[in-house]
VMD Tcl script that builds the backbone (N, CA, C; Angstrom):
set m [mol new atoms 207]
animate dup $m
set s [atomselect $m all]
$s set {name element resname resid chain x y z} {
  {N N MET 1 A -0.342 39.471 -65.683}
  {CA C MET 1 A -0.377 38.100 -66.101}
  {C C MET 1 A -1.834 37.687 -66.255}
  {N N SER 2 A -2.098 36.880 -67.276}
  {CA C SER 2 A -3.446 36.357 -67.464}
  {C C SER 2 A -3.346 34.950 -68.043}
  {N N PHE 3 A -4.431 34.185 -67.917}
  {CA C PHE 3 A -4.478 32.820 -68.423}
  {C C PHE 3 A -5.684 32.651 -69.328}
  {N N THR 4 A -5.548 31.773 -70.331}
  {CA C THR 4 A -6.660 31.450 -71.211}
  {C C THR 4 A -6.449 30.064 -71.801}
  {N N HIS 5 A -7.545 29.417 -72.166}
  {CA C HIS 5 A -7.457 28.110 -72.830}
  {C C HIS 5 A -7.027 28.316 -74.269}
  {N N GLY 6 A -6.227 27.375 -74.768}
  {CA C GLY 6 A -5.755 27.458 -76.143}
  {C C GLY 6 A -5.762 26.093 -76.808}
  {N N PRO 7 A -5.144 26.003 -77.976}
  {CA C PRO 7 A -5.102 24.747 -78.723}
  {C C PRO 7 A -4.450 23.621 -77.919}
  {N N GLY 8 A -4.866 22.402 -78.197}
  {CA C GLY 8 A -4.268 21.238 -77.545}
  {C C GLY 8 A -4.647 21.087 -76.093}
  {N N ASN 9 A -5.764 21.697 -75.675}
  {CA C ASN 9 A -6.233 21.636 -74.284}
  {C C ASN 9 A -5.201 22.180 -73.303}
  {N N ARG 10 A -4.410 23.128 -73.751}
  {CA C ARG 10 A -3.373 23.729 -72.914}
  {C C ARG 10 A -3.867 25.070 -72.369}
  {N N ILE 11 A -3.293 25.452 -71.258}
  {CA C ILE 11 A -3.547 26.755 -70.670}
  {C C ILE 11 A -2.375 27.654 -71.063}
  {N N TYR 12 A -2.696 28.822 -71.600}
  {CA C TYR 12 A -1.674 29.786 -71.996}
  {C C TYR 12 A -1.659 30.927 -70.996}
  {N N GLY 13 A -0.457 31.352 -70.648}
  {CA C GLY 13 A -0.271 32.480 -69.754}
  {C C GLY 13 A 0.612 33.509 -70.431}
  {N N VAL 14 A 0.433 34.756 -70.046}
  {CA C VAL 14 A 1.217 35.819 -70.668}
  {C C VAL 14 A 1.629 36.835 -69.609}
  {N N THR 15 A 2.866 37.271 -69.707}
  {CA C THR 15 A 3.355 38.429 -68.982}
  {C C THR 15 A 3.804 39.408 -70.055}
  {N N PHE 16 A 4.302 40.556 -69.687}
  {CA C PHE 16 A 4.678 41.501 -70.736}
  {C C PHE 16 A 5.943 41.095 -71.478}
  {N N VAL 17 A 6.691 40.101 -70.983}
  {CA C VAL 17 A 7.918 39.671 -71.667}
  {C C VAL 17 A 7.888 38.236 -72.159}
  {N N GLN 18 A 6.817 37.489 -71.896}
  {CA C GLN 18 A 6.778 36.120 -72.395}
  {C C GLN 18 A 5.363 35.571 -72.514}
  {N N LEU 19 A 5.237 34.602 -73.419}
  {CA C LEU 19 A 4.017 33.814 -73.595}
  {C C LEU 19 A 4.413 32.374 -73.314}
  {N N TYR 20 A 3.674 31.706 -72.449}
  {CA C TYR 20 A 4.004 30.326 -72.096}
  {C C TYR 20 A 2.736 29.498 -72.045}
  {N N ARG 21 A 2.916 28.172 -71.985}
  {CA C ARG 21 A 1.758 27.280 -71.911}
  {C C ARG 21 A 2.098 26.098 -71.021}
  {N N PHE 22 A 1.034 25.489 -70.498}
  {CA C PHE 22 A 1.197 24.274 -69.711}
  {C C PHE 22 A -0.047 23.419 -69.858}
  {N N LEU 23 A 0.127 22.125 -69.625}
  {CA C LEU 23 A -0.974 21.172 -69.664}
  {C C LEU 23 A -1.551 21.079 -68.259}
  {N N PRO 24 A -2.862 21.263 -68.107}
  {CA C PRO 24 A -3.460 21.190 -66.773}
  {C C PRO 24 A -3.105 19.876 -66.083}
  {N N GLY 25 A -2.833 19.952 -64.789}
  {CA C GLY 25 A -2.476 18.774 -64.009}
  {C C GLY 25 A -0.987 18.495 -63.977}
  {N N THR 26 A -0.204 19.325 -64.662}
  {CA C THR 26 A 1.252 19.158 -64.640}
  {C C THR 26 A 1.885 20.448 -64.129}
  {N N ALA 27 A 3.157 20.359 -63.791}
  {CA C ALA 27 A 3.895 21.544 -63.342}
  {C C ALA 27 A 4.912 21.991 -64.384}
  {N N GLN 28 A 4.855 21.391 -65.576}
  {CA C GLN 28 A 5.813 21.725 -66.622}
  {C C GLN 28 A 5.310 22.881 -67.460}
  {N N ARG 29 A 6.151 23.903 -67.560}
  {CA C ARG 29 A 5.814 25.094 -68.331}
  {C C ARG 29 A 6.723 25.169 -69.544}
  {N N GLU 30 A 6.146 25.501 -70.693}
  {CA C GLU 30 A 6.907 25.664 -71.930}
  {C C GLU 30 A 6.792 27.115 -72.379}
  {N N VAL 31 A 7.908 27.793 -72.542}
  {CA C VAL 31 A 7.897 29.162 -73.032}
  {C C VAL 31 A 7.744 29.121 -74.544}
  {N N VAL 32 A 6.706 29.777 -75.055}
  {CA C VAL 32 A 6.413 29.809 -76.490}
  {C C VAL 32 A 7.116 30.996 -77.141}
  {N N TRP 33 A 7.192 32.126 -76.438}
  {CA C TRP 33 A 7.815 33.348 -76.954}
  {C C TRP 33 A 8.363 34.141 -75.791}
  {N N ARG 34 A 9.518 34.797 -76.013}
  {CA C ARG 34 A 10.137 35.598 -74.955}
  {C C ARG 34 A 10.912 36.749 -75.580}
  {N N THR 35 A 10.955 37.868 -74.880}
  {CA C THR 35 A 11.798 38.995 -75.259}
  {C C THR 35 A 12.560 39.468 -74.023}
  {N N ALA 36 A 13.546 40.291 -74.238}
  {CA C ALA 36 A 14.358 40.803 -73.131}
  {C C ALA 36 A 13.573 41.819 -72.307}
  {N N LEU 37 A 13.858 41.868 -71.032}
  {CA C LEU 37 A 13.179 42.789 -70.130}
  {C C LEU 37 A 13.398 44.248 -70.521}
  {N N ASP 38 A 14.556 44.568 -71.057}
  {CA C ASP 38 A 14.850 45.959 -71.440}
  {C C ASP 38 A 14.435 46.299 -72.867}
  {N N ASN 39 A 13.792 45.381 -73.571}
  {CA C ASN 39 A 13.346 45.606 -74.945}
  {C C ASN 39 A 11.882 46.070 -74.943}
  {N N ASN 40 A 11.632 47.293 -74.531}
  {CA C ASN 40 A 10.267 47.810 -74.369}
  {C C ASN 40 A 9.435 47.754 -75.637}
  {N N ALA 41 A 10.047 47.900 -76.791}
  {CA C ALA 41 A 9.305 47.909 -78.057}
  {C C ALA 41 A 8.656 46.565 -78.350}
  {N N GLU 42 A 9.145 45.484 -77.747}
  {CA C GLU 42 A 8.622 44.144 -77.998}
  {C C GLU 42 A 7.676 43.633 -76.907}
  {N N HIS 43 A 7.461 44.401 -75.859}
  {CA C HIS 43 A 6.628 43.940 -74.744}
  {C C HIS 43 A 5.164 43.786 -75.160}
  {N N ILE 44 A 4.511 42.792 -74.581}
  {CA C ILE 44 A 3.066 42.604 -74.755}
  {C C ILE 44 A 2.379 43.512 -73.749}
  {N N ARG 45 A 1.678 44.525 -74.225}
  {CA C ARG 45 A 1.032 45.490 -73.328}
  {C C ARG 45 A -0.363 45.039 -72.910}
  {N N THR 46 A -1.122 44.495 -73.854}
  {CA C THR 46 A -2.495 44.093 -73.569}
  {C C THR 46 A -2.765 42.728 -74.186}
  {N N PRO 47 A -2.873 41.665 -73.373}
  {CA C PRO 47 A -3.180 40.350 -73.930}
  {C C PRO 47 A -4.605 40.313 -74.460}
  {N N GLY 48 A -4.787 39.578 -75.521}
  {CA C GLY 48 A -6.101 39.429 -76.129}
  {C C GLY 48 A -6.490 37.970 -76.227}
  {N N PRO 49 A -7.428 37.654 -77.087}
  {CA C PRO 49 A -7.936 36.280 -77.184}
  {C C PRO 49 A -7.029 35.383 -78.016}
  {N N ILE 50 A -7.256 34.084 -77.867}
  {CA C ILE 50 A -6.700 33.085 -78.768}
  {C C ILE 50 A -7.854 32.608 -79.619}
  {N N LEU 51 A -7.729 32.789 -80.915}
  {CA C LEU 51 A -8.751 32.336 -81.870}
  {C C LEU 51 A -8.097 31.335 -82.803}
  {N N GLY 52 A -8.546 30.082 -82.717}
  {CA C GLY 52 A -7.890 29.029 -83.491}
  {C C GLY 52 A -6.490 28.821 -82.937}
  {N N HIS 53 A -5.497 29.024 -83.790}
  {CA C HIS 53 A -4.095 28.901 -83.382}
  {C C HIS 53 A -3.386 30.242 -83.426}
  {N N THR 54 A -4.129 31.326 -83.238}
  {CA C THR 54 A -3.553 32.671 -83.289}
  {C C THR 54 A -3.840 33.411 -81.991}
  {N N PHE 55 A -2.786 33.980 -81.410}
  {CA C PHE 55 A -2.879 34.784 -80.202}
  {C C PHE 55 A -2.821 36.255 -80.609}
  {N N TYR 56 A -3.815 37.026 -80.187}
  {CA C TYR 56 A -3.880 38.459 -80.492}
  {C C TYR 56 A -3.526 39.258 -79.243}
  {N N PHE 57 A -2.808 40.364 -79.442}
  {CA C PHE 57 A -2.393 41.181 -78.308}
  {C C PHE 57 A -2.077 42.596 -78.775}
  {N N GLY 58 A -2.010 43.493 -77.820}
  {CA C GLY 58 A -1.662 44.880 -78.110}
  {C C GLY 58 A -0.211 45.161 -77.767}
  {N N ARG 59 A 0.441 45.882 -78.643}
  {CA C ARG 59 A 1.809 46.341 -78.407}
  {C C ARG 59 A 1.826 47.821 -78.738}
  {N N ARG 60 A 1.875 48.636 -77.676}
  {CA C ARG 60 A 1.756 50.082 -77.812}
  {C C ARG 60 A 0.449 50.403 -78.533}
  {N N HIS 61 A 0.486 51.031 -79.700}
  {CA C HIS 61 A -0.736 51.425 -80.414}
  {C C HIS 61 A -1.124 50.430 -81.502}
  {N N ARG 62 A -0.515 49.249 -81.524}
  {CA C ARG 62 A -0.746 48.290 -82.608}
  {C C ARG 62 A -1.423 47.011 -82.118}
  {N N LEU 63 A -2.289 46.465 -82.959}
  {CA C LEU 63 A -2.858 45.142 -82.744}
  {C C LEU 63 A -1.921 44.152 -83.408}
  {N N MET 64 A -1.450 43.184 -82.646}
  {CA C MET 64 A -0.487 42.212 -83.138}
  {C C MET 64 A -1.106 40.819 -83.100}
  {N N ALA 65 A -0.521 39.878 -83.842}
  {CA C ALA 65 A -0.965 38.486 -83.852}
  {C C ALA 65 A 0.252 37.582 -83.904}
  {N N MET 66 A 0.146 36.451 -83.238}
  {CA C MET 66 A 1.233 35.471 -83.207}
  {C C MET 66 A 0.631 34.089 -83.419}
  {N N ASP 67 A 1.177 33.325 -84.367}
  {CA C ASP 67 A 0.726 31.960 -84.584}
  {C C ASP 67 A 1.280 31.063 -83.487}
  {N N LEU 68 A 0.440 30.216 -82.937}
  {CA C LEU 68 A 0.844 29.312 -81.857}
  {C C LEU 68 A 1.233 27.953 -82.431}
  {N N PRO 69 A 2.166 27.272 -81.752}
  {CA C PRO 69 A 2.574 25.940 -82.230}
  {C C PRO 69 A 1.479 24.916 -82.014}
}
mol reanalyze $m
mol bondsrecalc $m
mol representation Tube
mol addrep $m
C-alpha cells in the first residue's frame, strides 16, 4: 500500500486490488477502481506517480495508465 497526493487536494492510496482516495481530515474513503482478489492479471504490481489526472502503474511487464475522476 502507498499514498500520494492527487487532483482535488485528495490523497490517493493503492493496494494490488484497488485504487482509492480520501480528503484529508475526513474518514470517508471512495474506491476509484477495484478488481477481484483472484484476478491476478488485473492486479496493480507497482504503483507509480500521478501526473495531472493520470495514475501510472506497473502490471506484470507493462506500464499502465488510468485516468482519474
